[in-house]
C-alpha positions as a Markdown table, in Angstrom:
| # | Residue | x | y | z |
|---|---|---|---|---|
| 1 | Unk | -15.8 | -8.9 | 3.1 |
| 2 | Unk | -13.1 | -6.9 | 4.8 |
| 3 | Unk | -11.1 | -10.3 | 4.8 |
| 4 | Unk | -11.3 | -10.6 | 1.1 |
| 5 | Unk | -9.9 | -6.7 | 0.5 |
| 6 | Unk | -6.8 | -7.4 | 2.6 |
| 7 | Unk | -6.6 | -10.9 | 1.4 |
| 8 | Unk | -6.2 | -9.5 | -2.1 |
| 9 | Unk | -4.5 | -6.8 | -0.5 |
| 10 | Unk | -2.1 | -8.8 | -0.2 |
| 11 | Unk | -1.6 | -10.9 | -3.0 |
| 12 | Unk | -1.1 | -8.1 | -4.6 |
| 13 | Unk | 1.6 | -6.9 | -2.6 |
| 14 | Unk | 3.3 | -10.3 | -2.5 |
| 15 | Unk | 3.2 | -10.1 | -6.4 |
| 16 | Unk | 4.8 | -6.8 | -6.4 |
| 17 | Unk | 7.0 | -6.9 | -3.9 |
| 18 | Unk | 9.1 | -10.0 | -5.8 |
| 19 | Unk | 9.0 | -7.9 | -8.9 |
| 20 | Unk | 10.7 | -5.2 | -7.1 |
| 21 | Unk | 13.4 | -8.0 | -5.9 |
| 22 | Unk | 13.8 | -9.3 | -9.3 |
| 23 | Unk | 17.0 | -7.8 | -11.1 |
| 24 | Unk | 15.9 | -9.6 | -13.8 |
| 25 | Unk | 12.6 | -7.8 | -14.7 |
| 26 | Unk | 14.0 | -4.5 | -13.7 |
| 27 | Unk | 17.6 | -5.1 | -16.4 |
| 28 | Unk | 14.6 | -6.2 | -19.0 |
| 29 | Unk | 12.7 | -3.3 | -18.7 |
| 30 | Unk | 15.5 | -1.0 | -18.6 |
| 31 | Unk | 17.2 | -2.5 | -21.9 |
| 32 | Unk | 13.1 | -2.4 | -23.5 |
| 33 | Unk | 13.3 | 1.9 | -23.0 |
| 34 | Unk | 16.7 | 1.7 | -24.5 |
| 35 | Unk | 16.1 | -0.1 | -27.7 |
| 36 | Unk | 12.3 | 2.1 | -28.2 |
| 37 | Unk | 13.6 | 5.1 | -27.2 |
| 38 | Unk | 16.8 | 4.4 | -30.2 |
| 39 | Unk | 14.2 | 3.2 | -32.5 |
| 40 | Unk | 11.9 | 6.5 | -32.0 |
| 41 | Unk | 15.1 | 8.4 | -32.2 |
| 42 | Unk | 15.9 | 6.8 | -36.0 |
| 43 | Unk | 12.5 | 7.6 | -36.9 |
| 44 | Unk | 10.1 | 4.7 | -36.0 |
| 45 | Unk | 7.7 | 3.3 | -34.3 |
| 46 | Unk | 6.5 | 1.0 | -31.3 |
| 47 | Unk | 3.4 | -0.9 | -32.1 |
| 48 | Unk | 1.4 | -2.8 | -29.0 |
| 49 | Unk | -0.6 | -5.1 | -29.0 |
| 50 | Unk | -2.9 | -7.7 | -26.3 |
| 51 | Unk | -6.1 | -9.1 | -25.7 |
| 52 | Unk | -9.0 | -8.3 | -22.9 |
| 53 | Unk | -7.4 | -6.3 | -19.8 |
| 54 | Unk | -4.2 | -6.6 | -21.7 |
| 55 | Unk | -5.7 | -4.7 | -24.9 |
| 56 | Unk | -6.3 | -2.0 | -22.6 |
| 57 | Unk | -3.1 | -1.5 | -21.7 |
| 58 | Unk | -2.1 | -1.4 | -25.2 |
| 59 | Unk | -4.2 | 1.6 | -25.7 |
| 60 | Unk | -3.9 | 3.5 | -21.5 |
| 61 | Unk | 0.4 | 2.9 | -22.7 |
| 62 | Unk | 0.1 | 4.4 | -26.3 |
| 63 | Unk | -2.0 | 7.7 | -24.6 |
| 64 | Unk | 1.3 | 7.8 | -22.2 |
| 65 | Unk | 3.7 | 8.1 | -25.3 |
| 66 | Unk | 1.7 | 9.8 | -27.6 |
| 67 | Unk | -0.2 | 12.9 | -25.0 |
| 68 | Unk | 2.4 | 12.5 | -22.0 |
| 69 | Unk | 3.2 | 10.5 | -18.8 |
| 70 | Unk | 3.7 | 13.2 | -16.0 |
| 71 | Unk | 6.2 | 15.5 | -18.1 |
| 72 | Unk | 5.3 | 17.8 | -20.9 |
| 73 | Unk | 7.6 | 16.9 | -23.9 |
| 74 | Unk | 6.5 | 16.5 | -27.6 |
| 75 | Unk | 4.9 | 13.2 | -28.6 |
| 76 | Unk | 6.2 | 9.9 | -29.5 |
| 77 | Unk | 5.5 | 7.6 | -31.8 |
| 78 | Unk | 3.2 | 4.7 | -30.8 |
| 79 | Unk | 0.4 | 3.2 | -32.0 |
| 80 | Unk | -2.2 | 0.7 | -30.3 |
| 81 | Unk | -3.0 | -2.8 | -32.4 |
| 82 | Unk | -6.3 | -2.8 | -30.6 |
| 83 | Unk | -7.9 | -0.2 | -31.6 |
| 84 | Unk | -9.5 | -0.1 | -35.2 |
| 85 | Unk | -12.7 | -2.4 | -34.9 |
| 86 | Unk | -13.2 | -2.4 | -38.6 |
| 87 | Unk | -9.8 | -4.1 | -39.1 |
| 88 | Unk | -10.3 | -6.4 | -35.7 |
| 89 | Unk | -13.5 | -7.7 | -37.4 |
| 90 | Unk | -12.4 | -7.8 | -40.9 |
| 91 | Unk | -9.1 | -9.9 | -40.2 |
| 92 | Unk | -11.1 | -12.1 | -37.4 |
| 93 | Unk | -14.0 | -12.8 | -39.9 |
| 94 | Unk | -12.0 | -12.8 | -43.6 |
| 95 | Unk | -9.3 | -15.2 | -41.7 |
| 96 | Unk | -9.0 | -15.7 | -38.1 |
| 97 | Unk | -9.1 | -13.7 | -34.8 |
| 98 | Unk | -5.4 | -15.6 | -34.7 |
| 99 | Unk | -4.6 | -13.1 | -37.2 |
| 100 | Unk | -5.8 | -10.0 | -35.8 |
| 101 | Unk | -2.4 | -8.6 | -34.7 |
| 102 | Unk | 0.3 | -10.0 | -37.7 |
| 103 | Unk | -2.2 | -8.5 | -40.2 |
| 104 | Unk | -1.1 | -5.1 | -38.9 |
| 105 | Unk | 2.0 | -5.8 | -38.1 |
| 106 | Unk | 2.5 | -6.7 | -42.4 |
| 107 | Unk | 0.7 | -3.7 | -42.7 |
| 108 | Unk | 2.1 | -1.1 | -40.6 |
| 109 | Unk | 5.5 | -2.4 | -39.3 |
| 110 | Unk | 8.9 | -1.1 | -40.4 |
| 111 | Unk | 12.3 | -2.7 | -40.1 |
| 112 | Unk | 13.5 | -1.2 | -37.1 |
| 113 | Unk | 9.7 | -0.6 | -35.4 |
| 114 | Unk | 9.3 | -1.8 | -32.0 |
| 115 | Unk | 6.9 | -4.3 | -31.5 |
| 116 | Unk | 5.3 | -4.8 | -27.3 |
| 117 | Unk | 2.9 | -7.8 | -26.7 |
| 118 | Unk | 1.2 | -7.9 | -23.6 |
| 119 | Unk | -0.2 | -11.5 | -22.5 |
| 120 | Unk | -0.9 | -12.6 | -18.8 |
| 121 | Unk | -1.0 | -16.4 | -20.3 |
| 122 | Unk | 2.3 | -15.6 | -22.7 |
| 123 | Unk | -0.3 | -17.9 | -24.8 |
| 124 | Unk | -2.1 | -15.8 | -26.9 |
| 125 | Unk | -2.3 | -17.4 | -30.5 |
| 126 | Unk | -2.4 | -13.8 | -31.7 |
| 127 | Unk | 0.1 | -12.3 | -29.9 |
| 128 | Unk | 2.6 | -15.4 | -30.6 |
| 129 | Unk | 2.3 | -15.0 | -34.7 |
| 130 | Unk | 2.9 | -11.2 | -34.3 |
| 131 | Unk | 5.6 | -11.6 | -33.1 |
| 132 | Unk | 7.0 | -14.4 | -35.3 |
| 133 | Unk | 6.1 | -11.9 | -38.0 |
| 134 | Unk | 8.0 | -9.2 | -36.7 |
| 135 | Unk | 11.1 | -10.8 | -35.9 |
| 136 | Unk | 11.2 | -12.2 | -40.0 |
| 137 | Unk | 10.5 | -8.0 | -40.6 |
| 138 | Unk | 13.2 | -7.5 | -38.6 |
| 139 | Unk | 11.4 | -5.4 | -35.7 |
| 140 | Unk | 12.3 | -5.4 | -32.3 |
| 141 | Unk | 10.4 | -7.6 | -30.4 |
| 142 | Unk | 9.0 | -7.5 | -26.3 |
| 143 | Unk | 6.9 | -9.5 | -24.3 |
| 144 | Unk | 5.3 | -8.8 | -20.9 |
| 145 | Unk | 4.2 | -11.8 | -19.7 |
| 146 | Unk | 3.0 | -14.0 | -16.4 |
| 147 | Unk | 3.3 | -17.8 | -16.6 |
| 148 | Unk | 6.7 | -18.1 | -17.1 |
| 149 | Unk | 6.5 | -16.6 | -20.1 |
| 150 | Unk | 4.2 | -19.4 | -22.0 |
| 151 | Unk | 4.9 | -19.3 | -26.0 |
| 152 | Unk | 5.3 | -15.8 | -26.3 |
| 153 | Unk | 9.0 | -16.2 | -24.3 |
| 154 | Unk | 11.1 | -17.3 | -27.1 |
| 155 | Unk | 9.7 | -15.0 | -30.0 |
| 156 | Unk | 10.4 | -12.0 | -28.0 |
| 157 | Unk | 14.2 | -10.2 | -27.5 |
| 158 | Unk | 13.4 | -8.8 | -24.7 |
| 159 | Unk | 10.5 | -10.9 | -22.1 |
| 160 | Unk | 9.7 | -9.1 | -19.0 |
| 161 | Unk | 8.1 | -12.2 | -17.1 |
| 162 | Unk | 5.9 | -11.3 | -13.7 |
| 163 | Unk | 6.7 | -14.1 | -11.3 |
| 164 | Unk | 2.6 | -15.3 | -10.7 |
| 165 | Unk | -0.3 | -17.2 | -12.9 |
| 166 | Unk | -3.0 | -14.9 | -11.0 |
| 167 | Unk | -4.1 | -12.8 | -14.0 |
| 168 | Unk | -5.3 | -10.0 | -12.4 |
| 169 | Unk | -2.0 | -10.1 | -10.1 |
| 170 | Unk | 0.3 | -9.9 | -13.5 |
| 171 | Unk | -1.8 | -7.3 | -14.7 |
| 172 | Unk | -1.2 | -5.1 | -11.8 |
| 173 | Unk | 2.6 | -5.4 | -12.4 |
| 174 | Unk | 2.3 | -5.0 | -16.0 |
| 175 | Unk | 0.8 | -1.5 | -15.3 |
| 176 | Unk | 3.5 | -0.5 | -12.6 |
| 177 | Unk | 6.0 | -1.6 | -15.5 |
| 178 | Unk | 4.5 | 0.0 | -18.5 |
| 179 | Unk | 4.2 | 3.3 | -16.8 |
| 180 | Unk | 8.1 | 2.4 | -15.9 |
| 181 | Unk | 9.0 | 1.4 | -19.5 |
| 182 | Unk | 7.5 | 4.9 | -20.7 |
| 183 | Unk | 9.7 | 6.6 | -18.0 |
| 184 | Unk | 12.7 | 4.6 | -19.1 |
| 185 | Unk | 11.7 | 5.8 | -23.1 |
| 186 | Unk | 11.6 | 9.3 | -22.3 |
| 187 | Unk | 15.0 | 9.7 | -20.3 |
| 188 | Unk | 17.0 | 7.4 | -23.1 |
| 189 | Unk | 15.7 | 10.3 | -26.0 |
| 190 | Unk | 15.2 | 13.2 | -24.4 |
| 191 | Unk | 17.7 | 12.8 | -21.5 |
| 192 | Unk | 18.3 | 11.6 | -17.9 |
| 193 | Unk | 17.6 | 15.0 | -16.7 |
| 194 | Unk | 13.8 | 15.0 | -18.5 |
| 195 | Unk | 12.3 | 13.3 | -14.9 |
| 196 | Unk | 13.8 | 16.6 | -12.9 |
| 197 | Unk | 11.1 | 18.7 | -15.0 |
| 198 | Unk | 8.5 | 19.5 | -12.9 |
| 199 | Unk | 5.6 | 16.5 | -13.3 |
| 200 | Unk | 1.9 | 17.3 | -13.6 |
| 201 | Unk | -1.2 | 15.8 | -12.0 |
| 202 | Unk | -4.0 | 14.8 | -15.0 |
| 203 | Unk | -7.2 | 17.0 | -15.1 |
């Protein structure tokens, strides 16, 4: 069993090392942060969606924006589209599960907002539909994916594609890059010196 632990850690590190060496991924995360901060400065908001573990990521990331990541600062406007069970079950029942995020983009999204869709496969139909509608509404689109980007790739203005087809390793890299995305937004929004402030451990 200890061999299993070592193998899985090695696999995780290998994927993260590829991400570390991929300048295109770094540039995409920074650009996503810049666009999001600019939108927020102009009174717009971030919408985030995903399925399963990526739904958890959506909620986790939005919590960092609304509460804080590591440094005290004003709340930043962000909404997870994965949390309202009444909306999710109503749309899933009355229409189809593939419409659960698209319908919320229609209701809550405004021109100038940002939609971040997260999917390890890049092929989640509900994320694809949400991205397509967002673009029609003039909402900036960002996709965090793996597996070459899948069907979401052409629907996103900015793609952060993890070079892996293994779900858990993609998710591990997504989480790290989601935190860094939040840091980028903070620095573009509050200034580059923001990161020099004292950091706090969550209690």
